[in-house]
KOLKE-154952 format. One line per field, with one value per residue (C-alpha): residue in three letters; x, y, z. Coordinates in pm, whole numbers, plus 50000, padded with zeros to 5 digits. Layout:
residu: (ALA|...)
px: (X|...)
py: (Y|...)
pz: (Z|...)
This chain:
residu: (MET|ARG|CYS|SER|GLU|LEU|SER|VAL|ALA|LEU|GLY|GLU|PRO|LEU|HIS|ALA|THR|ALA|PRO|PHE|ALA|ARG|ARG|TRP|LEU|LEU|ILE|GLU|GLU|PRO|ARG|ALA|TRP|GLY|ARG|ASP|ALA|VAL|ALA|GLU|ALA|GLY|PHE|GLY|ALA|LEU|GLU|ALA|ARG|GLY|LYS|GLN|GLU|GLY|VAL|ARG|VAL|GLY|LEU|VAL|ARG|PRO|PHE|ARG|ARG|ARG|GLY|ALA|VAL|PRO|ARG|ARG|VAL|PHE|ARG|VAL|SER|CYS|VAL|PRO|PRO|GLU|PRO|PHE|VAL|GLU|LEU|LEU|PRO|GLU|PRO|ASP|LEU|ASP|ALA|ARG|GLY|GLU|ARG|VAL|GLU|GLY|PRO|LEU|TYR|LEU|VAL|CYS|THR|ASN|GLY|ARG|ARG|ASP|GLY|CYS|CYS|GLY|ARG|ALA|GLY|ARG|GLU|LEU|ALA|ARG|ALA|LEU|ALA|PRO|GLU|LEU|GLY|ASP|ARG|LEU|TRP|GLU|THR|SER|HIS|ILE|GLY|GLY|HIS|ARG|PHE|ALA|PRO|ASN|LEU|VAL|CYS|LEU|PRO|GLU|GLY|LEU|VAL|TYR|GLY|ARG|LEU|ASP|VAL|GLU|ALA|THR|ARG|ARG|VAL|VAL|ALA|ASP|HIS|ARG|GLU|GLY|ARG|ILE|VAL|LEU|GLU|HIS|PHE|ARG|GLY|ARG|SER|ALA|LEU|GLU|PRO|GLU|ALA|GLN|ALA|ALA|ASP|PHE|PHE|ALA|ARG|GLY|GLU|THR|GLY|ARG|LEU|ARG|ILE|ASP|ASP|ASP|PRO|ALA|SER|GLU|LEU|ASP|VAL|ARG|VAL|GLU|PRO|VAL|PRO|LEU|ASP|PRO|PRO|ARG|PRO|GLU|SER|CYS|GLY|GLY|GLU|PRO|LYS|ARG|PRO|THR|ALA|TRP|ARG|ARG|SER|GLY|THR|GLY|ALA|SER|LEU|LYS|ARG|ALA|CYS)
px: (51113|51077|50785|50616|50647|50501|50209|50124|50164|49923|49666|49661|49409|49531|49219|49193|49568|49658|49816|49567|49681|49462|49769|50130|50443|50714|51068|51329|51639|51893|52136|52128|51834|51858|51607|51431|51486|51284|51429|51782|51755|51681|51304|51202|51022|50834|50734|50606|50399|50269|50141|49947|49790|49719|50002|50230|50585|50819|51137|51138|51391|51364|51479|51709|51922|51972|52275|52312|51972|51727|51536|51176|50900|50547|50233|49954|49591|49413|49072|48801|48645|48947|49279|49584|49963|50147|50515|50642|50945|51063|50975|50714|50359|50246|50421|50215|50253|50195|49968|50146|50012|49996|50010|50301|50380|50568|50745|50895|51259|51417|51615|51745|51386|51286|51452|51138|51093|51462|51470|51128|51067|51394|51335|50989|51110|51395|51153|50907|51153|51177|50796|50707|51006|50984|50644|50814|50962|51129|51000|51141|50836|50475|50381|50296|50636|50484|50276|50584|50630|50396|50282|50104|49917|49894|49714|49426|49627|49547|49772|49848|50049|50191|50267|50476|50572|50273|50026|50178|50150|49782|49737|49905|49708|49378|49474|49527|49178|49031|48981|49092|49235|49067|49289|49594|49411|49513|49289|49255|49473|49217|48991|49036|49064|48696|48593|48858|48704|48352|48477|48649|48346|48105|48320|48350|47975|47873|48162|48194|48567|48585|48814|48544|48278|48162|47934|47977|47784|47484|47494|47446|47793|47883|48228|48398|48761|48905|49239|49445|49638|49912|50111|50356|50624|50510|50861|51159|51322|51035|50852|50548|50215|49851|49735|49374|49176|48825|48537|48184|47932|47557|47367|47395|47419|47106|47047|47028|46682|46632|46452)
py: (52111|51733|51568|51465|51818|51969|51725|51831|52201|52164|51984|51674|51418|51076|50873|50644|50652|50294|50083|49842|49488|49197|48981|49051|48843|48952|48824|48854|49028|49137|49292|49663|49768|49980|50223|49948|49704|49403|49398|49468|49175|48944|48922|49149|48874|48770|49131|49169|48853|48968|49292|49093|48877|49150|49054|49320|49186|49354|49299|49286|49241|49240|49562|49357|49179|48805|48593|48347|48178|48060|48331|48374|48437|48539|48528|48743|48747|49065|48958|48959|48790|48567|48735|48524|48497|48196|48107|47981|47759|47983|48306|48150|48270|47909|47762|47592|47754|47697|47930|48133|48360|48731|49021|49160|49531|49683|50020|50153|50247|50243|50566|50478|50502|50811|51027|51072|50696|50648|50915|50910|50540|50433|50659|50510|50152|50212|50345|50058|49769|49704|49681|49493|49260|49006|49139|49449|49442|49702|49700|49830|50011|50070|50359|50709|50841|51183|51034|50899|50748|50471|50154|49846|49616|49263|49040|49287|49523|49835|50120|50424|50740|51056|50869|50955|50712|50777|50761|50432|50287|50379|50225|49902|49885|49941|49694|49427|49507|49486|49858|50116|50459|50681|50986|50828|50575|50569|50276|49902|49756|49494|49779|49995|50372|50451|50178|50296|50643|50509|50299|50601|50829|50557|50484|50853|50908|50601|50576|50208|50144|49768|49619|49370|49641|49727|50030|50134|49823|49941|50311|50496|50650|50821|50959|51136|51195|51545|51645|51849|52168|52265|51971|51827|51554|51206|51142|51356|51477|51357|51551|51743|51570|51638|51370|51261|51295|51166|51361|51279|51357|51401|51449|51273|50899|50686|50319|50107|49962|49599|49545)
pz: (49808|49823|49643|49970|50113|49797|49800|50155|50072|49780|49995|49777|49908|50022|49955|49652|49583|49681|49405|49251|49330|49433|49485|49582|49529|49773|49719|49992|49856|50118|49871|49785|49569|49256|49113|48916|49198|49080|48730|48851|49093|48799|48825|48537|48343|48656|48718|48361|48389|48725|48573|48314|48585|48839|49074|49218|49241|49488|49685|50063|50339|50717|50875|51093|50836|50858|50780|50493|50512|50243|50059|50168|49915|50010|49801|49938|49833|49942|49814|50083|50266|50335|50250|50324|50317|50177|50199|49863|49796|49511|49325|49095|49036|48989|49293|49562|49900|50267|50461|50727|50996|50923|50947|50750|50755|50461|50463|50140|50205|49857|49840|49493|49371|49567|49828|50038|50077|50149|50418|50582|50522|50681|50981|51031|50995|51239|51501|51458|51436|51813|51837|51519|51500|51218|51112|50971|50622|50409|50052|49727|49591|49687|49462|49575|49680|49739|50022|50205|50447|50333|50507|50370|50608|50469|50396|50359|50138|50341|50232|50449|50385|50546|50864|51163|51438|51663|51374|51260|51608|51604|51257|51367|51693|51513|51240|51503|51634|51284|51223|50966|51053|50796|50852|50684|50465|50098|50012|49982|49708|49604|49486|49178|49240|49185|49430|49677|49665|49721|50012|50169|50148|50265|50568|50648|50625|50825|51072|50988|51017|51063|50798|50700|50665|50314|50354|49990|49883|50086|49999|49675|49678|49354|49288|49001|48902|48929|48768|49012|48945|48943|48803|49054|49043|49143|49271|49366|49045|48826|48558|48686|48614|48695|48938|48963|49284|49354|49499|49606|49334|49359|49683|50016|50059|50049|50111|49799|49751|49662|49333)
């Protein structure tokens, strides 16, 4: 059984599983990707520095391959209230960029890293390419192979999982209207897991699904980590591990009172 199929069979929750990254550096690399795609493409030192500075470095390529044209590099800030995308002249964390219009949609398709992403991700990207055009990018790694196929909506850093074509169309349509689809929502990458969990539960309890909404800041939402059994592989062929889920703790939500 593939890792994504096992995750579904075990009823593993999606919420609060988005990778934590306030910023992303996305480097266009049209050549074939390896398992450790960023390092194997020659950007290992940049990736290591990015981890120290809270920047997620990844490779991207348009689903419809281009000819011999200059490499594109995007820097994305997911930090509200004004997330943005910049086009950089080179893969450099310190480079000065030019703002470009979003959104960008990333689908993980790296089969060398994980079979579920390679199979389900490629199928999803192929189906969406005619509709999304140059907004759609394949990416080398998002994290959470067992939730494949995965989608990242940038610049906000909204991460979704366990998608099919119709669900993705709904996610994209709602994203364009400034809304989140909670059913497939893994979390917002600018938030750490605990905050992602609080955001998820607050949105579910209030029905406030606007991207710019922040109901968790107004509610007393308490969450706690819960180790899950049995252990399961995080990726196809990986060693079984106990993932952590997040559940609501305490009683119902209440408005925070000003001191």
